[in-house]
Each structure stands twice: as structure tokens, then as C-alpha cells.
C-alpha positions in Angstrom: 65.1 -29.9 -10.6 64.1 -27.0 -12.7 61.5 -29.1 -14.1 60.3 -29.5 -10.6 60.1 -26.0 -9.5 58.6 -25.1 -12.7 55.9 -27.8 -12.1 55.4 -26.8 -8.0 55.1 -23.1 -9.5 52.5 -23.8 -12.4 50.1 -25.8 -9.8 50.7 -22.9 -7.5 49.5 -20.6 -10.1 46.3 -23.0 -10.8 45.6 -23.1 -7.5 45.8 -19.4 -6.9 43.3 -18.7 -10.2 41.2 -21.2 -8.7 40.6 -20.1 -5.5 40.4 -16.5 -6.8 37.5 -17.7 -9.0 35.9 -19.3 -6.4 35.6 -16.1 -4.5 34.4 -14.4 -7.2 31.6 -16.8 -7.4 30.7 -16.3 -3.8 31.0 -12.6 -4.2 28.7 -12.7 -7.2 26.1 -14.9 -5.5 26.2 -12.7 -2.6 25.9 -9.5 -4.8 23.0 -11.2 -6.5 21.2 -12.4 -3.4 21.6 -8.6 -2.4 20.2 -7.4 -4.9 16.8 -9.5 -5.2 16.8 -8.8 -1.4 16.4 -5.0 -2.5 14.4 -5.7 -5.5 11.7 -7.1 -3.5 12.2 -4.6 -0.7 11.5 -1.7 -3.3 8.6 -3.9 -4.4 7.0 -4.2 -1.0 7.7 -0.7 -0.8 6.4 0.4 -4.3 2.9 -1.6 -2.5 2.8 0.6 0.2 3.0 3.9 -1.7 0.2 6.1 -3.1 0.5 6.5 -6.7 -0.9 10.0 -7.7 -3.5 10.0 -10.5 -4.1 13.8 -10.2 -0.5 15.7 -11.0 -1.7 19.2 -9.6 -0.6 20.7 -12.7 -3.2 19.5 -15.6 -5.4 16.8 -16.2 -3.1 14.4 -17.9 -4.5 10.9 -17.8 -8.1 12.5 -17.6 -10.8 12.6 -20.1 -14.1 14.5 -19.6 -17.8 13.5 -20.5 -21.0 15.1 -20.7 -22.0 18.6 -20.2 -19.8 21.4 -18.4 -16.3 21.1 -18.5 -13.2 20.1 -15.4 -10.0 22.2 -15.3 -7.1 22.6 -13.4 -6.5 25.8 -10.9 -4.7 26.4 -8.0 -3.7 22.9 -7.9 -7.0 21.7 -7.8 -9.5 20.2 -10.1 -12.3 22.6 -10.7 -15.8 22.4 -12.5 -18.0 24.8 -14.5 -21.5 23.6 -15.3 -22.6 19.9 -15.6 -23.3 16.9 -15.2 -20.5 15.6 -16.6 -18.0 12.9 -15.5 -14.1 13.2 -15.4 -12.4 9.8 -15.4 -9.0 8.2 -15.1 -8.3 6.6 -19.3 -5.4 4.6 -18.3 -6.7 1.4 -16.5 -9.3 0.0 -14.2 -9.1 -0.2 -10.7 -9.5 -3.2 -8.2 -8.1 -5.0 -4.9 -7.2 -1.5 -4.2 -7.7 1.7 -2.1 -8.4 4.9 -3.6 -7.8 8.2 -2.0 -9.9 11.6 -3.0 -9.3 14.8 -0.9 -12.0 17.0 -1.6 -14.0 20.2 -0.4 -17.0 22.1 -1.2 -16.9 25.2 -2.6 -20.2 26.4 -0.6 -21.5 25.0 2.8 -22.9 22.1 0.8 -22.5 21.0 -2.8 -23.1 17.4 -4.6 -20.5 15.4 -6.4 -19.5 11.9 -6.3 -16.4 9.7 -7.1 -17.3 7.1 -9.1 -16.1 3.4 -9.0 -16.4 -0.2 -10.6 -18.1 1.5 -13.9 -17.6 -1.8 -16.8 -16.6 -0.2 -19.6 -15.2 3.2 -20.7 -18.1 6.0 -20.5 -19.1 7.7 -23.2 -21.7 9.9 -21.7 -22.3 11.0 -18.2 -25.6 8.5 -17.4 -23.7 5.3 -18.1 -21.8 5.6 -14.9 -24.5 6.8 -13.0 -26.8 3.8 -13.9 -24.2 0.6 -14.4 -21.3 2.1 -11.7 -21.7 2.8 -8.1 -21.3 6.7 -6.9 -19.7 7.3 -3.4 -21.7 10.3 -3.1 -20.5 13.9 -1.7 -23.8 15.4 -0.3 -23.8 16.7 3.3 -27.5 17.8 3.1 -29.5 15.5 1.0 -33.0 16.7 2.6 -32.4 19.7 0.6 -33.1 17.9 -2.8 -36.1 15.6 -1.1 -33.6 12.5 -0.7 -32.3 10.5 2.2 -29.5 9.2 4.4 -28.9 6.7 1.3 -27.2 9.9 -0.3 -25.6 11.2 2.2 -21.7 11.8 1.8 -19.4 8.3 1.7 -22.6 6.2 0.9 -23.1 3.8 -2.5 -25.4 6.4 -3.8 -28.9 4.9 -2.8 -27.8 1.7 -2.1 -26.5 2.2 1.3 -27.3 3.7 4.9 -24.6 5.8 6.7 -22.6 3.8 9.6 -21.7 7.5 10.9 -22.0 10.9 9.2 -18.5 12.3 9.3 -19.0 15.3 6.2 -17.3 18.2 7.0 -18.8 21.0 5.1 -17.2 24.0 3.2 -14.4 25.3 3.0 -12.9 22.4 5.0 -11.1 19.3 3.6 -12.3 15.9 3.7 -10.8 12.8 2.7 -12.3 9.8 1.5 -10.7 6.5 1.1 -12.4 3.9 -1.1 -11.0 0.3 -0.3 -12.2 -2.1 -3.3 -11.4 -5.4 -2.1 -12.9 -8.0 -4.8 -16.7 -7.5 -4.6 -16.1 -5.5 -1.2 -16.5 -2.1 -1.0 -15.5 -0.1 2.3 -15.6 3.9 2.6 -13.7 5.6 5.2 -14.7 9.5 5.5 -12.5 11.6 7.7 -11.3 8.3 9.1 -14.3 6.9 10.2 -15.9 3.9 8.3 -18.7 5.0 7.2 -20.0 2.2 4.4 -19.3 -1.6 3.9 -21.2 -3.5 1.3 -20.5 -6.5 -0.4 -22.1 -7.4 -4.0 -25.5 -9.2 -2.7 -26.5 -7.6 0.2 -29.9 -6.3 0.2 -30.4 -2.7 -0.9 -33.5 -0.7 -0.7 -35.7 -0.2 -4.1 -35.5 2.7 -6.6 -37.2 5.7 -5.7 -35.9 8.1 -8.5 -35.5 7.5 -11.8 -32.0 9.2 -11.9 -31.0 6.3 -9.1 -28.7 3.4 -10.7 -29.8 0.0 -11.8 -29.9 -2.6 -9.1 -27.2 -5.5 -10.0 -23.4 -6.6 -9.5 -21.1 -4.2 -10.3 -17.1 -6.0 -11.6 -14.3 -6.1 -9.6 -12.4 -3.9 -11.5 -13.7 -0.9 -13.4 -13.1 2.5 -14.4 -13.0 5.6 -12.0 -14.1 9.2 -12.0 -15.2 12.2 -10.4 -18.4 14.0 -11.0 -19.4 17.8 -12.1 -23.2 17.8 -10.9 -24.3 21.6 -12.0 -23.5 25.3 -12.1 -24.5 25.9 -8.3 -22.9 22.4 -7.2 -18.9 23.1 -7.1 -16.3 20.7 -5.6 -12.6 20.9 -5.4 -10.4 18.0 -5.5 -6.5 18.0 -4.5 -6.0 14.7 -4.8 -6.8 11.6 -6.1 -4.3 8.2 -5.6 -4.6 5.0 -5.6 -2.5 2.1 -3.4 -2.9 -1.8 -4.2 -4.3 -3.8 -1.3 -1.9 -5.8 0.8 -2.0 -9.2 1.3 -2.8 -8.4 4.9 -5.9 -6.5 4.1 -7.9 -9.2 2.4 
């Protein structure tokens, strides 16, 4: 009788621990599923977030080439002299949207946002000739240039779909989307440029215009200081990867 009771108790304990083990396994698997779902959710959230390249305090991650200089004051990137380029050193960018918030110090100024620079720039003219400049200049006629040199254009290559540049000291928001070989620019919420590699472009007029030819899908980016009299302040430079739906 005692042996039968002992066997019964042992069997009961085995069943108990087995059932607890199974329950723990189910909980563990459930927690793993939740963890994976949370991770996927966070990754999705990160994809929808803007990553700030300019921290508002200093030029960490940036490097300047060419004459003049750029510095941070009052939370803005400001410049002295030129012509030079401040570029982001950490990586090349493609399949993303770049958001730049800027304003002209005076009613009108000249500067640019450079994209698709094929290699790390070593002097100021290399990005001009071999990258694309998204122009900042609301009155190109003042320097003998035409609409192909207006704010939001791929400098000398595209003509404005709309003219939505705001004069200084108002702030402008430019969003530049790099979608493979396609470049789309929105200026203050309105599409002003939509260009794809291979689209027809006008002949070069000035020797300071970019050389024609394809640009890479991924390249370095930067902001220009154009000259002592052309001063543009930048308060945001941020990037966000394209979602699959954007393609």
C-alpha cells in the first residue's frame, strides 16, 4: 500500500512539473512573439522618423571644403565667405527624403543643397560639376540666369513646376526625395522638380554649370556657402528612408 501511494505521489509530481514546464514554454514562446512584434513595430516606427544630421549646437559629423567657413550660432548653420561646401561625412544617401529648413538673411540670397556627390568632396568645385545642386535663389535674373537656376531646381537642369520660394527672412522647407535614379523636390509643400536620370536637359550655358551625365543612386550631401554677400541660414538638415509604399 505504501509503495502504491509513493508511486502515485511520484507520478503526480512528474505530471505537475511536466505541465508547469509546458506552461512556461507557452509563456516563453508568447513573450518571444510579443518581443518580435514590438521589435518589428519599433523598426517600422524608426523608418517613419526623421534623423537629424544637424544637432543645433555644433558641426559634429560635418566637414567643410573650399574658401570661407560655416559655423553654428543661435542654433543655425551660418557662413562667412565662399564659395565652399559643408558636407556630411558619415555616409552616402539614397532612397530617402532629405529635409532642409532654411532662410535667406536678406530678401534674396544664393546657396544650394548638394546631393548625389559620387565621392567624398576634396574641393568646392567637384560637387558642382559631378553632383547635383538643388538651388537656392529666388531671383536668378539678377545674376543674368534663368528659371533653370531658381530655388528648388536641379541647377541648370530642370525648370520649375511652380515657384514657391519665400524671400528672407521667412523660413522655407525643402524636401528632396532620392528614389533610385529619380529626384523629386517639394518646396514649401509644393512639388517643384521631378527629374529622372536620362530626362532631356538644356545645353550648358555657363562654364560653372554641372557637367551632364548620370549621377549615382547613393552619394554624399552638403550645403553651400556661396559668397560674402549671399548668406543663407540652415536650421534643420534631416533624413528619412523611403518606405516601400513610396517606391
